[in-house]
N, CA, C and O atoms as a printed pandas DataFrame, in Angstrom:
     atom_number atom_name residue_name chain_id  residue_number  x_coord  y_coord  z_coord
0              1         N          UNK        A               1  101.421  109.055  105.251
1              2        CA          UNK        A               1  100.904  107.711  105.124
2              3         C          UNK        A               1  102.021  106.715  105.426
3              4         O          UNK        A               1  103.170  106.914  105.032
4              5         N          UNK        A               2  101.674  105.665  106.116
5              6        CA          UNK        A               2  102.600  104.579  106.425
6              7         C          UNK        A               2  102.033  103.315  105.805
7              8         O          UNK        A               2  100.851  103.013  105.974
8              9         N          UNK        A               3  102.868  102.577  105.088
9             10        CA          UNK        A               3  102.426  101.331  104.462
10            11         C          UNK        A               3  103.527  100.284  104.608
11            12         O          UNK        A               3  104.691  100.550  104.306
12            13         N          UNK        A               4  103.154   99.103  105.068
13            14        CA          UNK        A               4  104.086   97.981  105.086
14            15         C          UNK        A               4  103.312   96.678  105.064
15            16         O          UNK        A               4  102.093   96.667  105.241
16            17         N          UNK        A               5  104.031   95.568  104.842
17            18        CA          UNK        A               5  103.407   94.248  104.755
18            19         C          UNK        A               5  104.055   93.298  105.742
19            20         O          UNK        A               5  105.229   93.438  106.086
20            21         N          UNK        A               6  103.276   92.337  106.190
21            22        CA          UNK        A               6  103.780   91.211  106.967
22            23         C          UNK        A               6  103.404   89.981  106.154
23            24         O          UNK        A               6  102.238   89.588  106.110
24            25         N          UNK        A               7  104.404   89.373  105.507
25            26        CA          UNK        A               7  104.142   88.275  104.583
26            27         C          UNK        A               7  104.286   86.921  105.261
27            28         O          UNK        A               7  105.327   86.270  105.167
28            29         N          UNK        A               8  103.243   86.514  105.934
29            30        CA          UNK        A               8  103.133   85.177  106.525
30            31         C          UNK        A               8  101.649   84.904  106.700
31            32         O          UNK        A               8  100.832   85.824  106.645
32            33         N          UNK        A               9  101.301   83.647  106.909
33            34        CA          UNK        A               9   99.890   83.301  107.080
34            35         C          UNK        A               9   99.325   84.087  108.266
35            36         O          UNK        A               9   99.855   83.989  109.373
36            37         N          UNK        A              10   98.254   84.869  108.053
37            38        CA          UNK        A              10   97.679   85.672  109.134
38            39         C          UNK        A              10   97.193   84.803  110.303
39            40         O          UNK        A              10   96.653   83.713  110.118
40            41         N          UNK        A              11   97.409   85.329  111.499
41            42        CA          UNK        A              11   96.984   84.643  112.718
42            43         C          UNK        A              11   96.253   85.639  113.603
43            44         O          UNK        A              11   96.545   86.835  113.590
44            45         N          UNK        A              12   95.318   85.139  114.357
45            46        CA          UNK        A              12   94.597   85.981  115.299
46            47         C          UNK        A              12   95.305   85.982  116.644
47            48         O          UNK        A              12   96.090   85.083  116.946
48            49         N          UNK        A              13   95.026   86.983  117.435
49            50        CA          UNK        A              13   95.587   87.042  118.786
50            51         C          UNK        A              13   94.927   85.957  119.626
51            52         O          UNK        A              13   93.702   85.834  119.656
52            53         N          UNK        A              14   95.757   85.174  120.306
53            54        CA          UNK        A              14   95.244   84.099  121.153
54            55         C          UNK        A              14   94.614   84.645  122.424
55            56         O          UNK        A              14   94.875   85.779  122.826
56            57         N          UNK        A              15   93.807   83.846  123.030
57            58        CA          UNK        A              15   93.185   84.229  124.297
58            59         C          UNK        A              15   94.249   84.288  125.384
59            60         O          UNK        A              15   95.243   83.565  125.318
60            61         N          UNK        A              16   94.048   85.148  126.388
61            62        CA          UNK        A              16   95.027   85.201  127.480
62            63         C          UNK        A              16   95.055   83.868  128.235
63            64         O          UNK        A              16   94.037   83.187  128.359
64            65         N          UNK        A              17   96.220   83.519  128.725
65            66        CA          UNK        A              17   96.403   82.280  129.490
66            67         C          UNK        A              17   96.569   82.633  130.956
67            68         O          UNK        A              17   96.980   83.743  131.296
68            69         N          UNK        A              18   96.247   81.687  131.816
69            70        CA          UNK        A              18   96.337   81.919  133.250
70            71         C          UNK        A              18   97.112   80.790  133.912
71            72         O          UNK        A              18   97.011   79.631  133.509
72            73         N          UNK        A              19   97.882   81.139  134.928
73            74        CA          UNK        A              19   98.560   80.119  135.737
74            75         C          UNK        A              19   98.529   80.580  137.194
75            76         O          UNK        A              19   98.415   81.769  137.490
76            77         N          UNK        A              20   98.631   79.613  138.077
77            78        CA          UNK        A              20   98.613   79.936  139.511
78            79         C          UNK        A              20  100.019   79.869  140.062
79            80         O          UNK        A              20  100.775   78.937  139.789
80            81         N          UNK        A              21  100.351   80.878  140.842
81            82        CA          UNK        A              21  101.618   80.917  141.564
82            83         C          UNK        A              21  101.239   81.137  143.025
83            84         O          UNK        A              21  101.007   82.265  143.458
84            85         N          UNK        A              22  101.180   80.047  143.771
85            86        CA          UNK        A              22  100.721   80.139  145.162
86            87         C          UNK        A              22   99.277   80.581  145.199
87            88         O          UNK        A              22   98.403   79.930  144.627
88            89         N          UNK        A              23   99.025   81.701  145.881
89            90        CA          UNK        A              23   97.668   82.232  145.995
90            91         C          UNK        A              23   97.307   83.176  144.847
91            92         O          UNK        A              23   96.163   83.621  144.748
92            93         N          UNK        A              24   98.272   83.481  143.982
93            94        CA          UNK        A              24   98.072   84.484  142.938
94            95         C          UNK        A              24   97.844   83.836  141.575
95            96         O          UNK        A              24   98.360   82.756  141.288
96            97         N          UNK        A              25   97.062   84.516  140.747
97            98        CA          UNK        A              25   96.838   84.084  139.370
98            99         C          UNK        A              25   97.603   85.023  138.456
99           100         O          UNK        A              25   97.483   86.245  138.553
100          101         N          UNK        A              26   98.397   84.431  137.563
101          102        CA          UNK        A              26   99.210   85.207  136.633
102          103         C          UNK        A              26   98.572   85.101  135.237
103          104         O          UNK        A              26   98.193   84.010  134.809
104          105         N          UNK        A              27   98.456   86.223  134.539
105          106        CA          UNK        A              27   97.930   86.255  133.177
106          107         C          UNK        A              27   99.098   86.455  132.220
107          108         O          UNK        A              27   99.971   87.288  132.465
108          109         N          UNK        A              28   99.115   85.686  131.122
109          110        CA          UNK        A              28  100.194   85.834  130.150
110          111         C          UNK        A              28   99.702   85.527  128.739
111          112         O          UNK        A              28   98.642   84.930  128.556
112          113         N          UNK        A              29  100.487   85.944  127.744
113          114        CA          UNK        A              29  100.189   85.693  126.341
114          115         C          UNK        A              29  100.911   84.424  125.917
115          116         O          UNK        A              29  102.073   84.217  126.266
116          117         N          UNK        A              30  100.217   83.571  125.157
117          118        CA          UNK        A              30  100.825   82.310  124.734
118          119         C          UNK        A              30  101.999   82.556  123.774
119          120         O          UNK        A              30  102.087   83.615  123.153
120          121         N          UNK        A              31  102.887   81.581  123.660
121          122        CA          UNK        A              31  104.127   81.720  122.887
122          123         C          UNK        A              31  103.871   81.973  121.402
123          124         O          UNK        A              31  104.577   82.776  120.793
124          125         N          UNK        A              32  102.871   81.303  120.798
125          126        CA          UNK        A              32  102.576   81.501  119.371
126          127         C          UNK        A              32  102.181   82.949  119.090
127          128         O          UNK        A              32  102.651   83.552  118.125
128          129         N          UNK        A              33  101.317   83.498  119.937
129          130        CA          UNK        A              33  100.880   84.881  119.761
130          131         C          UNK        A              33  102.047   85.837  119.954
131          132         O          UNK        A              33  102.191   86.796  119.197
132          133         N          UNK        A              34  102.881   85.589  120.954
133          134        CA          UNK        A              34  104.054   86.445  121.199
134          135         C          UNK        A              34  104.979   86.473  119.977
135          136         O          UNK        A              34  105.441   87.537  119.567
136          137         N          UNK        A              35  105.244   85.297  119.400
137          138        CA          UNK        A              35  106.130   85.221  118.228
138          139         C          UNK        A              35  105.521   85.961  117.034
139          140         O          UNK        A              35  106.228   86.672  116.320
140          141         N          UNK        A              36  104.214   85.796  116.818
141          142        CA          UNK        A              36  103.556   86.466  115.700
142          143         C          UNK        A              36  103.570   87.982  115.895
143          144         O          UNK        A              36  103.862   88.727  114.959
144          145         N          UNK        A              37  103.255   88.439  117.109
145          146        CA          UNK        A              37  103.281   89.876  117.377
146          147         C          UNK        A              37  104.691   90.439  117.231
147          148         O          UNK        A              37  104.853   91.584  116.808
148          149         N          UNK        A              38  105.708   89.661  117.572
149          150        CA          UNK        A              38  107.090   90.130  117.406
150          151         C          UNK        A              38  107.455   90.259  115.929
151          152         O          UNK        A              38  108.202   91.166  115.560
152          153         N          UNK        A              39  106.943   89.374  115.081
153          154        CA          UNK        A              39  107.215   89.497  113.642
154          155         C          UNK        A              39  106.535   90.746  113.072
155          156         O          UNK        A              39  107.088   91.408  112.194
156          157         N          UNK        A              40  105.350   91.066  113.565
157          158        CA          UNK        A              40  104.656   92.297  113.158
158          159         C          UNK        A              40  105.450   93.516  113.638
159          160         O          UNK        A              40  105.666   94.462  112.880
160          161         N          UNK        A              41  105.879   93.484  114.893
161          162        CA          UNK        A              41  106.643   94.599  115.466
162          163         C          UNK        A              41  107.953   94.811  114.714
163          164         O          UNK        A              41  108.358   95.952  114.493
164          165         N          UNK        A              42  108.618   93.733  114.318
165          166        CA          UNK        A              42  109.881   93.844  113.568
166          167         C          UNK        A              42  109.659   94.531  112.226
167          168         O          UNK        A              42  110.434   95.405  111.838
168          169         N          UNK        A              43  108.598   94.134  111.512
169          170        CA          UNK        A              43  108.285   94.771  110.223
170          171         C          UNK        A              43  107.966   96.252  110.428
171          172         O          UNK        A              43  108.381   97.094  109.631
172          173         N          UNK        A              44  107.237   96.566  111.483
173          174        CA          UNK        A              44  106.895   97.963  111.778
174          175         C          UNK        A              44  108.145   98.774  112.113
175          176         O          UNK        A              44  108.297   99.904  111.648
176          177         N          UNK        A              45  109.049   98.194  112.927
177          178        CA          UNK        A              45  110.295   98.894  113.285
178          179         C          UNK        A              45  111.130   99.200  112.046
179          180         O          UNK        A              45  111.660  100.302  111.903
180          181         N          UNK        A              46  111.245   98.220  111.152
181          182        CA          UNK        A              46  112.014   98.425  109.915
182          183         C          UNK        A              46  111.439   99.580  109.112
183          184         O          UNK        A              46  112.181  100.399  108.570
184          185         N          UNK        A              47  110.122   99.644  109.037
185          186        CA          UNK        A              47  109.495  100.690  108.243
186          187         C          UNK        A              47  109.549  102.060  108.925
187          188         O          UNK        A              47  109.689  103.077  108.247
188          189         N          UNK        A              48  109.443  102.098  110.223
189          190        CA          UNK        A              48  109.393  103.372  110.947
190          191         C          UNK        A              48  110.764  103.995  111.174
191          192         O          UNK        A              48  110.854  105.209  111.358
192          193         N          UNK        A              49  111.824  103.211  111.167
193          194        CA          UNK        A              49  113.159  103.731  111.478
194          195         C          UNK        A              49  113.521  104.856  110.537
195          196         O          UNK        A              49  113.353  104.671  109.332
196          197         N          UNK        A              50  113.995  105.985  110.966
197          198        CA          UNK        A              50  114.309  106.459  112.310
198          199         C          UNK        A              50  113.203  107.323  112.913
199          200         O          UNK        A              50  113.453  108.049  113.876
200          201         N          UNK        A              51  111.994  107.262  112.373
201          202        CA          UNK        A              51  110.891  108.112  112.845
202          203         C          UNK        A              51  110.411  107.717  114.236
203          204         O          UNK        A              51  110.516  106.561  114.646
204          205         N          UNK        A              52  109.888  108.696  114.941
205          206        CA          UNK        A              52  109.280  108.481  116.252
206          207         C          UNK        A              52  107.838  108.024  116.057
207          208         O          UNK        A              52  107.262  108.272  114.997
208          209         N          UNK        A              53  107.246  107.372  117.035
209          210        CA          UNK        A              53  105.833  106.979  116.937
210          211         C          UNK        A              53  104.922  108.195  116.755
211          212         O          UNK        A              53  105.170  109.263  117.314
212          213         N          UNK        A              54  103.869  108.012  115.966
213          214        CA          UNK        A              54  102.909  109.082  115.708
214          215         C          UNK        A              54  102.106  109.386  116.976
215          216         O          UNK        A              54  101.908  108.520  117.827
216          217         N          UNK        A              55  101.646  110.648  117.079
217          218        CA          UNK        A              55  100.887  111.059  118.265
218          219         C          UNK        A              55   99.520  111.624  117.911
219          220         O          UNK        A              55   98.820  112.134  118.786
220          221         N          UNK        A              56   99.127  111.543  116.645
221          222        CA          UNK        A              56   97.858  112.108  116.183
222          223         C          UNK        A              56   96.781  111.018  116.095
223          224         O          UNK        A              56   97.098  109.832  116.197
224          225         N          UNK        A              57   95.514  111.408  115.907
225          226        CA          UNK        A              57   94.474  110.412  115.642
226          227         C          UNK        A              57   94.784  109.693  114.318
227          228         O          UNK        A              57   95.314  110.299  113.386
228          229         N          UNK        A              58   94.447  108.395  114.246
229          230        CA          UNK        A              58   94.856  107.593  113.087
230          231         C          UNK        A              58   93.718  106.770  112.501
231          232         O          UNK        A              58   92.777  106.375  113.188
232          233         N          UNK        A              59   93.848  106.532  111.205
233          234        CA          UNK        A              59   92.972  105.613  110.481
234          235         C          UNK        A              59   93.847  104.439  110.045
235          236         O          UNK        A              59   94.880  104.640  109.407
236          237         N          UNK        A              60   93.440  103.216  110.385
237          238        CA          UNK        A              60   94.229  102.023  110.072
238          239         C          UNK        A              60   93.416  101.115  109.150
239          240         O          UNK        A              60   92.243  100.842  109.405
240          241         N          UNK        A              61   94.058  100.655  108.078
241          242        CA          UNK        A              61   93.446   99.697  107.163
242          243         C          UNK        A              61   94.310   98.447  107.136
243          244         O          UNK        A              61   95.517   98.521  106.903
244          245         N          UNK        A              62   93.688   97.298  107.376
245          246        CA          UNK        A              62   94.362   96.004  107.303
246          247         C          UNK        A              62   93.689   95.186  106.208
247          248         O          UNK        A              62   92.499   94.885  106.301
248          249         N          UNK        A              63   94.436   94.828  105.179
249          250        CA          UNK        A              63   93.924   93.939  104.145
250          251         C          UNK        A              63   94.587   92.593  104.379
251          252         O          UNK        A              63   95.793   92.439  104.185
252          253         N          UNK        A              64   93.789   91.626  104.796
253          254        CA          UNK        A              64   94.274   90.314  105.203
254          255         C          UNK        A              64   94.186   89.366  104.009
255          256         O          UNK        A              64   93.095   89.071  103.520
256          257         N          UNK        A              65   95.332   88.894  103.548
257          258        CA          UNK        A              65   95.408   87.955  102.422
258          259         C          UNK        A              65   95.567   86.551  102.983
259          260         O          UNK        A              65   96.597   86.219  103.569
260          261         N          UNK        A              66   94.539   85.728  102.800
261          262        CA          UNK        A              66   94.526   84.360  103.315
262          263         C          UNK        A              66   94.845   83.404  102.168
263          264         O          UNK        A              66   94.308   83.544  101.069
264          265         N          UNK        A              67   95.712   82.443  102.425
265          266        CA          UNK        A              67   96.049   81.448  101.409
266          267         C          UNK        A              67   94.867   80.540  101.113
267          268         O          UNK        A              67   94.081   80.222  102.006
268          269         N          UNK        A              68   94.742   80.122   99.856
269          270        CA          UNK        A              68   93.685   79.192   99.459
270          271         C          UNK        A              68   94.099   77.792   99.923
271          272         O          UNK        A              68   95.223   77.370   99.651
272          273         N          UNK        A              69   93.216   77.062  100.616
273          274        CA          UNK        A              69   93.569   75.714  101.064
274          275         C          UNK        A              69   93.981   74.806   99.898
275          276         O          UNK        A              69   93.359   74.839   98.836
276          277         N          UNK        A              70   95.002   74.017  100.091
277          278        CA          UNK        A              70   95.521   73.122   99.056
278          279         C          UNK        A              70   94.484   72.076   98.643
279          280         O          UNK        A              70   94.547   71.552   97.530
280          281         N          UNK        A              71   93.546   71.771   99.514
281          282        CA          UNK        A              71   92.538   70.749   99.222
282          283         C          UNK        A              71   91.457   71.236   98.256
283          284         O          UNK        A              71   90.663   70.422   97.784
284          285         N          UNK        A              72   91.400   72.528   97.946
285          286        CA          UNK        A              72   90.374   73.059   97.057
286          287         C          UNK        A              72   90.659   72.650   95.618
287          288         O          UNK        A              72   91.815   72.561   95.205
288          289         N          UNK        A              73   89.592   72.401   94.857
289          290        CA          UNK        A              73   89.726   72.064   93.433
290          291         C          UNK        A              73   90.207   73.298   92.667
291          292         O          UNK        A              73   90.193   74.411   93.192
292          293         N          UNK        A              74   90.635   73.084   91.418
293          294        CA          UNK        A              74   91.088   74.211   90.599
294          295         C          UNK        A              74   89.953   75.219   90.387
295          296         O          UNK        A              74   90.168   76.431   90.410
296          297         N          UNK        A              75   88.754   74.697   90.180
297          298        CA          UNK        A              75   87.596   75.569   89.959
298          299         C          UNK        A              75   87.311   76.414   91.206
299          300         O          UNK        A              75   87.060   77.615   91.106
300          301         N          UNK        A              76   87.352   75.781   92.366
301          302        CA          UNK        A              76   87.080   76.507   93.605
302          303         C          UNK        A              76   88.213   77.483   93.918
303          304         O          UNK        A              76   87.957   78.582   94.410
304          305         N          UNK        A              77   89.461   77.098   93.640
305          306        CA          UNK        A              77   90.605   77.990   93.839
306          307         C          UNK        A              77   90.452   79.237   92.978
307          308         O          UNK        A              77   90.701   80.351   93.440
308          309         N          UNK        A              78   90.044   79.049   91.726
309          310        CA          UNK        A              78   89.829   80.180   90.822
310          311         C          UNK        A              78   88.724   81.089   91.369
311          312         O          UNK        A              78   88.837   82.314   91.318
312          313         N          UNK        A              79   87.661   80.482   91.889
313          314        CA          UNK        A              79   86.568   81.266   92.470
314          315         C          UNK        A              79   87.069   82.080   93.663
315          316         O          UNK        A              79   86.673   83.231   93.846
316          317         N          UNK        A              80   87.936   81.481   94.467
317          318        CA          UNK        A              80   88.497   82.190   95.625
318          319         C          UNK        A              80   89.352   83.372   95.186
319          320         O          UNK        A              80   89.242   84.467   95.738
320          321         N          UNK        A              81   90.196   83.146   94.199
321          322        CA          UNK        A              81   91.136   84.188   93.775
322          323         C          UNK        A              81   90.483   85.303   92.969
323          324         O          UNK        A              81   91.055   86.387   92.849
324          325         N          UNK        A              82   89.302   85.062   92.416
325          326        CA          UNK        A              82   88.601   86.107   91.660
326          327         C          UNK        A              82   87.561   86.834   92.501
327          328         O          UNK        A              82   86.864   87.713   91.995
328          329         N          UNK        A              83   87.447   86.479   93.777
329          330        CA          UNK        A              83   86.529   87.175   94.668
330          331         C          UNK        A              83   85.107   86.638   94.659
331          332         O          UNK        A              83   84.208   87.256   95.229
332          333         N          UNK        A              84   84.893   85.489   94.016
333          334        CA          UNK        A              84   83.564   84.878   94.024
334          335         C          UNK        A              84   83.296   84.159   95.344
335          336         O          UNK        A              84   82.142   83.955   95.719
336          337         N          UNK        A              85   84.356   83.776   96.044
337          338        CA          UNK        A              85   84.226   83.119   97.344
338          339         C          UNK        A              85   85.124   83.848   98.335
339          340         O          UNK        A              85   86.263   84.196   98.022
340          341         N          UNK        A              86   84.599   84.071   99.522
341          342        CA          UNK        A              86   85.331   84.806  100.554
342          343         C          UNK        A              86   85.746   83.870  101.679
343          344         O          UNK        A              86   85.066   82.878  101.940
344          345         N          UNK        A              87   86.864   84.176  102.354
345          346        CA          UNK        A              87   87.323   83.331  103.467
346          347         C          UNK        A              87   86.495   83.560  104.729
347          348         O          UNK        A              87   86.650   84.577  105.405
348          349         N          UNK        A              88   85.629   82.625  105.036
349          350        CA          UNK        A              88   84.762   82.769  106.205
350          351         C          UNK        A              88   85.147   81.784  107.303
351          352         O          UNK        A              88   84.324   81.418  108.141
352          353         N          UNK        A              89   86.398   81.365  107.286
353          354        CA          UNK        A              89   86.903   80.459  108.317
354          355         C          UNK        A              89   87.898   81.212  109.194
355          356         O          UNK        A              89   88.189   82.383  108.948
356          357         N          UNK        A              90   88.413   80.542  110.211
357          358        CA          UNK        A              90   89.396   81.142  111.120
358          359         C          UNK        A              90   90.654   81.511  110.347
359          360         O          UNK        A              90   90.953   80.873  109.338
360          361         N          UNK        A              91   91.396   82.512  110.784
361          362        CA          UNK        A              91   91.246   83.264  112.019
362          363         C          UNK        A              91   90.177   84.355  111.903
363          364         O          UNK        A              91   89.906   84.886  110.826
364          365         N          UNK        A              92   89.589   84.663  113.051
365          366        CA          UNK        A              92   88.578   85.717  113.111
366          367         C          UNK        A              92   89.224   87.062  112.813
367          368         O          UNK        A              92   90.340   87.346  113.248
368          369         N          UNK        A              93   88.505   87.871  112.070
369          370        CA          UNK        A              93   89.035   89.162  111.638
370          371         C          UNK        A              93   89.339   90.097  112.817
371          372         O          UNK        A              93   90.310   90.852  112.767
372          373         N          UNK        A              94   88.519   90.054  113.874
373          374        CA          UNK        A              94   88.749   90.925  115.027
374          375         C          UNK        A              94   90.003   90.515  115.796
375          376         O          UNK        A              94   90.695   91.367  116.353
376          377         N          UNK        A              95   90.301   89.214  115.830
377          378        CA          UNK        A              95   91.517   88.747  116.510
378          379         C          UNK        A              95   92.772   89.108  115.717
379          380         O          UNK        A              95   93.818   89.386  116.303
380          381         N          UNK        A              96   92.673   89.106  114.394
381          382        CA          UNK        A              96   93.798   89.533  113.554
382          383         C          UNK        A              96   94.074   91.011  113.821
383          384         O          UNK        A              96   95.220   91.406  114.036
384          385         N          UNK        A              97   93.019   91.823  113.807
385          386        CA          UNK        A              97   93.176   93.262  114.047
386          387         C          UNK        A              97   93.783   93.517  115.421
387          388         O          UNK        A              97   94.663   94.367  115.555
388          389         N          UNK        A              98   93.335   92.803  116.431
389          390        CA          UNK        A              98   93.860   92.990  117.795
390          391         C          UNK        A              98   95.351   92.683  117.850
391          392         O          UNK        A              98   96.111   93.419  118.480
392          393         N          UNK        A              99   95.781   91.600  117.194
393          394        CA          UNK        A              99   97.206   91.249  117.175
394          395         C          UNK        A              99   98.029   92.379  116.545
395          396         O          UNK        A              99   99.086   92.742  117.063
396          397         N          UNK        A             100   97.545   92.932  115.432
397          398        CA          UNK        A             100   98.287   93.996  114.754
398          399         C          UNK        A             100   98.296   95.290  115.555
399          400         O          UNK        A             100   99.343   95.924  115.691
400          401         N          UNK        A             101   97.145   95.690  116.086
401          402        CA          UNK        A             101   97.091   96.932  116.852
402          403         C          UNK        A             101   97.988   96.854  118.090
403          404         O          UNK        A             101   98.685   97.818  118.406
404          405         N          UNK        A             102   97.976   95.728  118.786
405          406        CA          UNK        A             102   98.820   95.564  119.969
406          407         C          UNK        A             102  100.303   95.547  119.608
407          408         O          UNK        A             102  101.118   96.138  120.316
408          409         N          UNK        A             103  100.658   94.878  118.519
409          410        CA          UNK        A             103  102.068   94.751  118.126
410          411         C          UNK        A             103  102.667   96.090  117.686
411          412         O          UNK        A             103  103.869   96.304  117.846
412          413         N          UNK        A             104  101.849   96.994  117.135
413          414        CA          UNK        A             104  102.358   98.278  116.645
414          415         C          UNK        A             104  102.433   99.341  117.732
415          416         O          UNK        A             104  102.962  100.427  117.496
416          417         N          UNK        A             105  101.904   99.041  118.937
417          418        CA          UNK        A             105  101.963   99.975  120.070
418          419         C          UNK        A             105  103.405  100.374  120.361
419          420         O          UNK        A             105  104.286   99.519  120.458
420          421         N          UNK        A             106  103.636  101.662  120.498
421          422        CA          UNK        A             106  104.963  102.155  120.860
422          423         C          UNK        A             106  105.948  102.178  119.703
423          424         O          UNK        A             106  107.077  102.642  119.867
424          425         N          UNK        A             107  105.543  101.686  118.534
425          426        CA          UNK        A             107  106.429  101.654  117.364
426          427         C          UNK        A             107  105.887  102.582  116.282
427          428         O          UNK        A             107  106.563  103.522  115.863
428          429         N          UNK        A             108  104.665  102.313  115.834
429          430        CA          UNK        A             108  104.039  103.139  114.807
430          431         C          UNK        A             108  103.305  104.312  115.460
431          432         O          UNK        A             108  103.293  105.421  114.926
432          433         N          UNK        A             109  102.706  104.062  116.597
433          434        CA          UNK        A             109  101.998  105.094  117.348
434          435         C          UNK        A             109  102.262  104.879  118.828
435          436         O          UNK        A             109  102.665  103.797  119.255
436          437         N          UNK        A             110  102.025  105.934  119.604
437          438        CA          UNK        A             110  102.269  105.855  121.050
438          439         C          UNK        A             110  101.391  104.790  121.704
439          440         O          UNK        A             110  101.861  103.992  122.516
440          441         N          UNK        A             111  100.087  104.791  121.330
441          442        CA          UNK        A             111   99.151  103.836  121.924
442          443         C          UNK        A             111   98.003  103.597  120.950
443          444         O          UNK        A             111   97.626  104.502  120.206
444          445         N          UNK        A             112   97.445  102.386  120.947
445          446        CA          UNK        A             112   96.375  102.089  119.994
446          447         C          UNK        A             112   95.062  102.820  120.288
447          448         O          UNK        A             112   94.112  102.713  119.513
448          449         N          UNK        A             113   95.000  103.549  121.383
449          450        CA          UNK        A             113   93.836  104.393  121.660
450          451         C          UNK        A             113   93.737  105.513  120.611
451          452         O          UNK        A             113   92.666  106.096  120.442
452          453         N          UNK        A             114   94.825  105.819  119.913
453          454        CA          UNK        A             114   94.844  106.848  118.871
454          455         C          UNK        A             114   94.086  106.421  117.617
455          456         O          UNK        A             114   93.730  107.265  116.795
456          457         N          UNK        A             115   93.837  105.135  117.462
457          458        CA          UNK        A             115   93.141  104.637  116.270
458          459         C          UNK        A             115   91.662  104.971  116.406
459          460         O          UNK        A             115   90.962  104.429  117.260
460          461         N          UNK        A             116   91.198  105.884  115.535
461          462        CA          UNK        A             116   89.798  106.298  115.592
462          463         C          UNK        A             116   88.982  105.678  114.461
463          464         O          UNK        A             116   87.752  105.719  114.484
464          465         N          UNK        A             117   89.664  105.106  113.475
465          466        CA          UNK        A             117   88.998  104.458  112.347
466          467         C          UNK        A             117   89.763  103.180  112.035
467          468         O          UNK        A             117   90.990  103.194  111.941
468          469         N          UNK        A             118   89.040  102.076  111.874
469          470        CA          UNK        A             118   89.675  100.791  111.588
470          471         C          UNK        A             118   88.907  100.084  110.483
471          472         O          UNK        A             118   87.714   99.813  110.619
472          473         N          UNK        A             119   89.600   99.788  109.384
473          474        CA          UNK        A             119   89.014   99.068  108.250
474          475         C          UNK        A             119   89.794   97.766  108.108
475          476         O          UNK        A             119   91.015   97.781  107.951
476          477         N          UNK        A             120   89.085   96.642  108.162
477          478        CA          UNK        A             120   89.743   95.341  108.060
478          479         C          UNK        A             120   88.910   94.454  107.152
479          480         O          UNK        A             120   87.694   94.353  107.317
480          481         N          UNK        A             121   89.570   93.806  106.185
481          482        CA          UNK        A             121   88.841   92.783  105.445
482          483         C          UNK        A             121   89.772   91.670  105.014
483          484         O          UNK        A             121   90.977   91.863  104.852
484          485         N          UNK        A             122   89.173   90.484  104.832
485          486        CA          UNK        A             122   89.913   89.292  104.430
486          487         C          UNK        A             122   89.568   88.955  102.991
487          488         O          UNK        A             122   88.440   89.142  102.537
488          489         N          UNK        A             123   90.579   88.450  102.286
489          490        CA          UNK        A             123   90.354   87.946  100.942
490          491         C          UNK        A             123   91.353   86.834  100.676
491          492         O          UNK        A             123   92.398   86.756  101.322
492          493         N          UNK        A             124   91.027   85.985   99.729
493          494        CA          UNK        A             124   91.959   84.923   99.352
494          495         C          UNK        A             124   93.049   85.501   98.468
495          496         O          UNK        A             124   92.829   86.463   97.731
496          497         N          UNK        A             125   94.226   84.901   98.553
497          498        CA          UNK        A             125   95.361   85.369   97.776
498          499         C          UNK        A             125   96.356   84.234   97.585
499          500         O          UNK        A             125   96.377   83.279   98.362
500          501         N          UNK        A             126   97.174   84.341   96.556
501          502        CA          UNK        A             126   98.246   83.365   96.336
502          503         C          UNK        A             126   99.325   83.551   97.393
503          504         O          UNK        A             126   99.906   82.582   97.880
504          505         N          UNK        A             127   99.587   84.821   97.745
505          506        CA          UNK        A             127  100.615   85.136   98.729
506          507         C          UNK        A             127   99.951   85.596  100.031
507          508         O          UNK        A             127   99.451   86.719  100.103
508          509         N          UNK        A             128   99.939   84.729  101.076
509          510        CA          UNK        A             128   99.313   85.117  102.339
510          511         C          UNK        A             128  100.099   86.229  103.039
511          512         O          UNK        A             128  101.319   86.326  102.906
512          513         N          UNK        A             129   99.391   87.043  103.769
513          514        CA          UNK        A             129  100.019   88.124  104.523
514          515         C          UNK        A             129   99.008   89.202  104.841
515          516         O          UNK        A             129   97.822   89.070  104.540
516          517         N          UNK        A             130   99.489   90.270  105.455
517          518        CA          UNK        A             130   98.627   91.398  105.803
518          519         C          UNK        A             130   99.289   92.676  105.315
519          520         O          UNK        A             130  100.469   92.914  105.572
520          521         N          UNK        A             131   98.518   93.495  104.610
521          522        CA          UNK        A             131   98.997   94.792  104.130
522          523         C          UNK        A             131   98.411   95.850  105.059
523          524         O          UNK        A             131   97.198   95.915  105.256
524          525         N          UNK        A             132   99.284   96.676  105.625
525          526        CA          UNK        A             132   98.884   97.661  106.618
526          527         C          UNK        A             132   99.077   99.066  106.063
527          528         O          UNK        A             132  100.153   99.404  105.571
528          529         N          UNK        A             133   98.033   99.878  106.145
529          530        CA          UNK        A             133   98.118  101.282  105.747
530          531         C          UNK        A             133   97.617  102.126  106.909
531          532         O          UNK        A             133   96.552  101.863  107.469
532          533         N          UNK        A             134   98.396  103.145  107.266
533          534        CA          UNK        A             134   98.026  104.028  108.382
534          535         C          UNK        A             134   98.073  105.471  107.900
535          536         O          UNK        A             134   99.064  105.922  107.325
536          537         N          UNK        A             135   96.985  106.180  108.145
537          538        CA          UNK        A             135   96.882  107.597  107.780
538          539         C          UNK        A             135   96.645  108.417  109.046
539          540         O          UNK        A             135   95.900  108.004  109.935
540          541         N          UNK        A             136   97.282  109.573  109.114
541          542        CA          UNK        A             136   96.979  110.504  110.187
542          543         C          UNK        A             136   95.655  111.183  109.856
543          544         O          UNK        A             136   95.421  111.561  108.708
544          545         N          UNK        A             137   94.802  111.337  110.839
545          546        CA          UNK        A             137   93.530  112.025  110.656
546          547         C          UNK        A             137   93.719  113.425  111.226
547          548         O          UNK        A             137   93.744  113.626  112.440
548          549         N          UNK        A             138   93.851  114.379  110.323
549          550        CA          UNK        A             138   94.113  115.750  110.738
550          551         C          UNK        A             138   92.871  116.608  110.548
551          552         O          UNK        A             138   92.084  116.363  109.634
552          553         N          UNK        A             139   92.688  117.612  111.402
553          554        CA          UNK        A             139   91.488  118.479  111.284
554          555         C          UNK        A             139   91.476  119.277  110.000
555          556         O          UNK        A             139   90.544  120.043  109.758
């Protein structure tokens, strides 16, 4: 089992950007997404050192801790932290998962095609971040 955390406000993977160079169109990742994916990759590298990337089928669980907005009343904040209210605003859960799966490529596993099971959920928390758990799925 592999477990680590990325303690910062969760962000989703941004849409690809395009630019023209003469007759050609170039596709690239925006700077915010690159920086966020690098912070995920750094946390993964710290945890994996000195191990090699896994090569087996994997189950990945991402528990996304979203900060409660400062504008919420004390009553609403309490409801958020006790699970009575769920975070149904951005970032989208699928974009968060994509950012994490892409950032861990070549570090935690050879390629994200190895992920055969993915569990992701968002909840409010005092400390924003993402908790990552990876299990090898063995026969």
